[in-house]
C-alpha positions as CSV (number, residue, x, y, z in Angstrom):
1,M,2.4,-24.0,3.2
2,D,1.0,-25.6,0.1
3,F,3.4,-28.2,-1.4
4,S,1.0,-29.4,-4.1
5,L,2.5,-29.4,-7.6
6,T,1.1,-27.5,-10.6
7,E,0.3,-29.4,-13.7
8,D,3.4,-28.0,-15.4
9,Q,5.6,-29.1,-12.5
10,Q,4.2,-32.6,-12.6
11,V,4.8,-32.8,-16.4
12,F,8.4,-31.5,-15.9
13,R,9.0,-34.1,-13.2
14,T,7.8,-36.9,-15.4
15,Q,10.0,-35.6,-18.3
16,I,13.1,-35.6,-16.2
17,I,12.5,-39.1,-14.9
18,D,11.9,-40.5,-18.4
19,F,15.0,-38.6,-19.6
20,A,17.2,-40.0,-16.9
21,R,16.1,-43.6,-17.4
22,K,16.6,-43.4,-21.1
23,R,19.9,-41.4,-21.3
24,L,21.8,-41.8,-18.0
25,N,21.6,-45.4,-16.8
26,A,23.6,-47.4,-19.3
27,G,27.0,-48.6,-18.0
28,V,26.5,-47.3,-14.5
29,I,28.4,-50.2,-12.8
30,E,31.3,-49.9,-15.2
31,R,31.6,-46.1,-14.7
32,D,31.5,-46.6,-10.9
33,E,34.3,-49.2,-11.1
34,A,36.4,-47.0,-13.4
35,A,35.6,-43.8,-11.5
36,A,34.7,-42.3,-14.9
37,F,32.9,-39.0,-15.4
38,D,29.9,-39.3,-17.8
39,R,30.7,-36.4,-20.1
40,D,28.0,-37.5,-22.6
41,G,25.4,-37.7,-19.8
42,W,26.6,-34.2,-18.6
43,Q,25.9,-32.8,-22.0
44,A,22.6,-34.5,-22.3
45,C,21.6,-32.9,-19.0
46,A,22.6,-29.6,-20.4
47,E,20.4,-30.1,-23.4
48,M,17.6,-31.0,-21.1
49,G,18.0,-27.7,-19.3
50,L,19.2,-29.2,-16.0
51,L,22.4,-27.2,-15.9
52,G,20.4,-23.9,-15.9
53,L,17.4,-24.5,-13.7
54,P,17.6,-21.3,-11.6
55,V,19.5,-19.2,-14.1
56,P,17.4,-16.5,-15.8
57,E,16.5,-17.0,-19.5
58,V,18.7,-14.0,-20.5
59,Y,21.7,-16.1,-19.7
60,G,20.3,-19.2,-21.3
61,G,18.7,-20.9,-18.3
62,L,15.2,-21.9,-17.4
63,G,14.6,-19.2,-14.8
64,L,12.8,-21.6,-12.4
65,D,11.8,-20.9,-8.9
66,V,13.4,-22.8,-6.0
67,T,10.5,-25.2,-5.6
68,S,10.7,-26.2,-9.3
69,S,14.5,-26.5,-9.1
70,M,14.2,-28.8,-6.1
71,L,11.5,-30.9,-7.8
72,A,13.8,-31.3,-10.8
73,M,16.7,-32.5,-8.6
74,E,14.4,-34.9,-6.8
75,A,13.3,-36.3,-10.1
76,L,16.9,-36.6,-11.3
77,G,17.9,-38.5,-8.2
78,Y,15.0,-40.8,-8.7
79,G,15.5,-41.5,-12.3
80,A,19.3,-41.6,-12.5
81,H,21.0,-44.7,-11.0
82,D,24.5,-43.1,-11.2
83,Q,24.3,-40.6,-8.3
84,G,27.8,-39.3,-9.1
85,L,26.5,-37.3,-12.2
86,P,23.6,-35.6,-10.3
87,F,26.2,-34.7,-7.5
88,A,28.5,-33.1,-10.1
89,I,25.5,-31.2,-11.5
90,N,24.4,-30.0,-8.1
91,T,28.0,-28.9,-7.4
92,Q,28.0,-26.6,-10.4
93,L,24.5,-25.3,-9.9
94,W,24.6,-24.3,-6.3
95,T,28.3,-23.6,-5.6
96,C,29.2,-21.9,-8.8
97,E,26.2,-20.7,-10.9
98,V,24.1,-19.4,-8.0
99,P,26.9,-17.5,-6.3
100,I,27.8,-15.8,-9.7
101,L,24.2,-15.0,-10.2
102,T,23.8,-13.6,-6.7
103,F,27.1,-11.8,-6.2
104,G,28.7,-11.5,-9.6
105,T,29.0,-8.3,-11.7
106,E,27.1,-8.1,-14.9
107,A,30.3,-8.8,-16.8
108,Q,31.0,-12.0,-14.7
109,K,27.4,-13.2,-15.3
110,A,27.6,-12.7,-19.0
111,H,31.0,-14.3,-19.3
112,Y,30.3,-17.5,-17.3
113,L,26.7,-18.3,-16.9
114,P,25.7,-19.0,-20.6
115,R,28.7,-21.4,-21.0
116,L,28.0,-23.1,-17.7
117,V,24.3,-23.6,-18.7
118,T,25.2,-25.2,-22.0
119,G,27.8,-27.5,-20.5
120,E,30.6,-25.9,-22.5
121,I,32.5,-25.3,-19.2
122,V,32.3,-27.0,-15.8
123,G,32.2,-25.1,-12.5
124,G,32.6,-25.7,-8.8
125,H,34.1,-24.1,-5.7
126,A,37.2,-24.6,-3.5
127,S,36.8,-24.0,0.2
128,S,38.1,-26.9,2.3
129,E,41.8,-27.3,3.1
130,P,43.9,-30.1,4.5
131,N,43.9,-28.4,7.9
132,A,40.7,-26.3,7.5
133,G,37.5,-27.9,6.6
134,S,34.7,-26.8,9.0
135,D,37.3,-24.6,10.9
136,V,37.3,-21.6,8.6
137,F,39.4,-19.7,11.1
138,S,42.3,-22.0,10.2
139,M,42.1,-21.3,6.5
140,A,45.7,-20.9,5.3
141,T,45.0,-19.8,1.7
142,R,45.9,-16.1,1.5
143,A,45.1,-13.4,-1.1
144,E,47.5,-10.4,-1.0
145,K,46.5,-7.2,-2.7
146,L,49.5,-6.1,-4.8
147,D,48.0,-3.0,-6.4
148,D,44.5,-1.7,-7.3
149,D,44.1,-4.4,-10.0
150,T,46.0,-7.4,-8.9
151,W,45.8,-10.1,-6.1
152,K,48.3,-12.9,-5.4
153,L,46.8,-16.1,-4.1
154,S,48.8,-18.9,-2.4
155,G,47.5,-22.0,-0.6
156,T,46.1,-25.5,-1.1
157,K,42.5,-26.6,-1.3
158,T,41.2,-30.2,-1.0
159,F,38.0,-32.2,-1.5
160,V,37.3,-30.0,-4.5
161,S,34.2,-31.5,-6.2
162,N,34.5,-31.2,-10.0
163,G,38.1,-30.0,-9.4
164,P,39.9,-32.2,-12.0
165,I,37.5,-31.3,-14.7
166,A,36.6,-27.7,-13.8
167,D,37.1,-24.7,-16.1
168,V,36.1,-22.2,-13.4
169,L,36.2,-22.5,-9.6
170,I,35.1,-20.1,-6.9
171,V,38.1,-20.0,-4.5
172,F,37.9,-18.7,-1.0
173,A,41.0,-17.0,0.6
174,K,41.8,-14.9,3.6
175,T,42.3,-11.3,2.7
176,S,42.8,-10.0,6.3
177,Q,43.4,-11.3,9.8
178,A,40.0,-10.1,11.1
179,R,38.3,-12.3,13.6
180,G,34.7,-13.2,13.9
181,F,32.5,-15.7,12.0
182,G,34.0,-15.8,8.4
183,A,35.6,-12.4,8.7
184,G,38.4,-11.6,6.3
185,I,37.5,-14.2,3.7
186,T,37.0,-13.2,0.1
187,A,35.9,-15.2,-3.0
188,F,37.6,-15.2,-6.4
189,L,36.8,-16.7,-9.8
190,I,39.8,-18.7,-11.0
191,E,40.1,-20.7,-14.3
192,P,42.4,-23.5,-13.2
193,K,43.2,-24.9,-16.7
194,T,44.6,-21.6,-18.1
195,T,45.9,-19.8,-15.0
196,A,49.7,-19.9,-14.3
197,G,50.6,-21.2,-10.9
198,V,47.5,-23.4,-10.5
199,T,47.9,-27.1,-10.2
200,V,45.0,-29.6,-10.1
201,S,45.6,-33.1,-8.8
202,P,44.3,-36.3,-10.5
203,P,40.9,-37.5,-9.1
204,I,41.1,-38.6,-5.5
205,H,39.8,-42.2,-5.1
206,K,36.6,-42.2,-3.1
207,M,34.3,-44.7,-1.3
208,G,31.2,-43.5,-3.2
209,L,30.1,-41.0,-5.9
210,R,33.0,-42.2,-7.9
211,S,31.9,-40.9,-11.2
212,S,32.0,-37.4,-9.7
213,P,35.7,-36.4,-9.8
214,M,37.2,-34.7,-6.7
215,G,40.7,-33.4,-6.4
216,E,43.1,-31.0,-4.8
217,L,44.0,-27.5,-5.9
218,A,47.4,-25.9,-5.3
219,L,47.9,-22.2,-5.7
220,D,51.5,-21.0,-6.1
221,E,51.5,-17.2,-6.1
222,V,48.7,-17.1,-8.5
223,L,48.0,-13.6,-9.9
224,V,44.4,-12.7,-10.5
225,Q,42.8,-9.4,-11.5
226,D,40.4,-7.6,-9.2
227,S,37.7,-8.1,-11.8
228,Q,37.9,-11.8,-10.8
229,R,36.9,-11.1,-7.2
230,L,33.3,-12.3,-6.5
231,G,31.5,-10.0,-4.2
232,K,33.0,-7.5,-1.8
233,V,36.3,-7.9,-0.1
234,G,35.8,-9.7,3.1
235,A,32.3,-10.9,2.1
236,G,33.3,-14.5,1.3
237,Q,31.4,-15.9,4.1
238,A,28.2,-14.4,2.8
239,V,28.9,-16.0,-0.6
240,F,29.5,-19.4,1.1
241,S,26.4,-19.2,3.3
242,S,24.2,-18.2,0.5
243,E,25.3,-21.2,-1.7
244,M,24.9,-23.6,1.3
245,E,21.2,-22.8,1.6
246,W,20.7,-23.9,-1.9
247,E,23.0,-27.0,-1.7
248,R,21.7,-28.2,1.6
249,S,18.2,-28.3,0.1
250,C,18.4,-29.0,-3.6
251,L,21.3,-31.4,-3.5
252,F,19.6,-33.4,-0.8
253,A,16.4,-33.4,-2.9
254,C,18.4,-35.6,-5.2
255,H,19.0,-38.0,-2.3
256,L,15.3,-38.0,-1.5
257,G,14.6,-39.1,-5.1
258,A,17.3,-41.9,-4.7
259,M,15.6,-43.0,-1.4
260,E,12.3,-43.3,-3.2
261,R,13.8,-45.5,-5.9
262,Q,15.6,-47.5,-3.2
263,L,12.4,-48.1,-1.4
264,E,10.7,-49.4,-4.5
265,K,13.6,-51.7,-5.2
266,C,13.4,-53.1,-1.7
267,I,9.6,-53.7,-1.9
268,E,10.0,-55.5,-5.2
269,H,12.7,-57.7,-3.7
270,A,10.7,-58.4,-0.5
271,K,7.7,-59.6,-2.6
272,D,9.8,-61.8,-4.9
273,R,12.4,-63.3,-2.6
274,K,11.2,-66.4,-0.6
275,Q,12.6,-68.1,2.5
276,F,11.1,-70.7,4.7
277,G,8.3,-71.1,2.1
278,Q,7.1,-67.5,2.1
279,T,8.1,-64.1,0.8
280,I,10.5,-62.3,3.0
281,G,8.2,-59.3,3.1
282,S,5.9,-61.3,5.4
283,F,8.6,-61.3,8.1
284,Q,8.4,-58.3,10.4
285,A,12.2,-58.0,10.4
286,V,11.9,-57.0,6.8
287,S,8.6,-55.3,6.6
288,H,9.4,-53.0,9.6
289,R,12.7,-51.9,7.9
290,I,10.7,-51.1,4.8
291,A,8.1,-49.2,6.8
292,N,10.9,-47.2,8.4
293,M,12.3,-46.4,5.0
294,K,8.9,-45.0,3.9
295,L,8.6,-43.0,7.2
296,R,12.0,-41.3,6.6
297,I,10.9,-40.3,3.0
298,E,7.6,-38.8,4.2
299,V,9.4,-36.8,7.0
300,A,12.2,-35.7,4.7
301,R,10.0,-34.3,1.9
302,P,8.2,-31.5,3.8
303,L,11.5,-30.5,5.5
304,L,13.1,-30.0,2.1
305,Y,10.2,-28.3,0.5
306,K,9.7,-25.9,3.4
307,V,13.1,-24.5,2.6
308,A,12.0,-24.0,-1.0
309,W,8.8,-22.4,0.1
310,L,10.6,-20.0,2.3
311,K,13.2,-19.1,-0.3
312,D,10.5,-18.6,-3.0
313,R,8.9,-16.1,-0.5
314,G,12.2,-14.2,-0.4
315,E,12.9,-15.3,3.2
316,R,16.2,-16.7,4.6
317,A,16.2,-20.4,5.4
318,V,19.6,-21.1,7.0
319,M,18.3,-23.1,10.0
320,E,15.6,-24.8,8.0
321,A,18.2,-25.9,5.4
322,A,20.5,-27.2,8.1
323,I,17.6,-29.2,9.6
324,A,16.7,-30.6,6.2
325,K,20.3,-31.5,5.4
326,L,20.9,-33.1,8.7
327,Y,17.8,-35.3,8.6
328,V,17.9,-36.3,5.0
329,S,21.6,-37.3,5.1
330,E,21.3,-39.4,8.2
331,A,18.0,-40.9,6.9
332,Y,19.7,-41.7,3.6
333,V,22.5,-43.6,5.3
334,Q,20.2,-45.6,7.5
335,S,17.8,-46.5,4.7
336,S,20.8,-47.7,2.6
337,L,22.0,-49.9,5.5
338,D,18.4,-51.3,5.7
339,A,18.4,-51.9,2.0
340,V,21.6,-54.0,2.2
341,A,20.1,-56.0,5.1
342,I,16.9,-56.6,3.2
343,F,18.9,-57.9,0.2
344,G,21.2,-60.0,2.5
345,G,24.1,-61.5,0.7
346,Y,22.9,-60.1,-2.6
347,G,23.0,-56.6,-1.2
348,F,26.8,-57.1,-0.7
349,C,27.2,-57.8,-4.4
350,T,27.9,-55.2,-7.1
351,E,25.4,-56.6,-9.6
352,Y,22.4,-55.7,-7.4
353,E,23.6,-52.1,-7.0
354,V,22.4,-51.9,-3.4
355,E,25.9,-51.7,-2.1
356,R,26.7,-48.7,-4.4
357,M,23.6,-46.9,-2.9
358,L,25.2,-47.4,0.5
359,R,28.6,-46.2,-0.6
360,D,27.1,-43.2,-2.3
361,S,25.0,-42.3,0.8
362,V,27.9,-42.1,3.3
363,G,29.3,-38.9,2.0
364,S,26.1,-37.1,2.5
365,V,26.7,-36.8,6.3
366,L,30.1,-35.1,5.5
367,Y,29.7,-32.7,2.6
368,S,27.8,-29.4,2.8
369,G,28.8,-29.4,6.5
370,T,29.0,-32.5,8.7
371,S,26.1,-33.6,10.8
372,D,27.8,-32.1,13.9
373,I,28.2,-28.8,12.1
374,Q,24.5,-28.8,11.3
375,R,23.6,-29.5,14.9
376,N,25.9,-26.6,16.0
377,L,24.2,-24.3,13.5
378,I,20.7,-25.3,14.7
379,A,21.7,-24.8,18.3
380,R,23.1,-21.4,17.6
381,F,19.8,-20.3,16.0
382,L,18.1,-21.5,19.1
383,G,20.2,-19.2,21.2
384,L,22.6,-21.8,22.7
């Protein structure tokens, strides 16, 4: 495995960091307090090409490999102080664009991908339900085949990232009572703003990532054409599993970038802040926390980039993505707790932005599959 960067990749990384610092960091505290989506920042990211990283040039994207896409997300997480915007971007990239690219018909690709890449429309997916998050067997949303061309969908989805602003969502529904892992689930492309019977809630108030809107989706006998089905009937689990490989690596590369910036912020504070006549960085209670933060970053990076390396070789990386997601998410939370401790009372105050880093990190052990789900997945691959 060679994780060294090419000259072009190094230049691209620097460009994204500079872009994020110049275009995305004004008014971050105010947006967080107001839970306001940064539409201008979203459009700026589209113009930078960040909404089309893995999408082929024929559809308006950059056509990058997985390693370069991951590198771009790490740079965005490092440069952007508002982690809600990168989260919304990752949601569209890995849970909407990539599934359409991988499983969509040519007509679906041509209809959606160019507009997603330019930021004209916003995408996401809807899988979790009030009584069925990790438990896919309890999925209550149903899709009934009325005739050769029409399906009727009914049910409720929750925790839908980008839901309140989405123009297209990949919605998962049960199409049969078949048992087995993910059996009987089918994916559909639904346009919530223009489809009769679809109701989207206002944004749900969240602990962190507040500038990334999340809502509920109610489907009341929604009629969709068979041309809106994504992939084969009953193949919804394949769609979901494929997108999770991307999300559990590239999204968490954003968190890796944020951890790197967090470390630098803590080092700077430890060198400047004085107590008992000396800088606090001279105290082991502080320096050891910072050393552990660095250790977590150095362990996380090869775990993530191994996933990219495997996928660029055309190999599956389900277990490797689960390992990377599990480690990075828990490391992100612990480093954020350490950062608050290093800043002391200042870390509890909004002005220093450390408390927001902690709030933003907590969700990482929940979305894309909880830590317990990742451990179950890893254990299953080990034959347990």
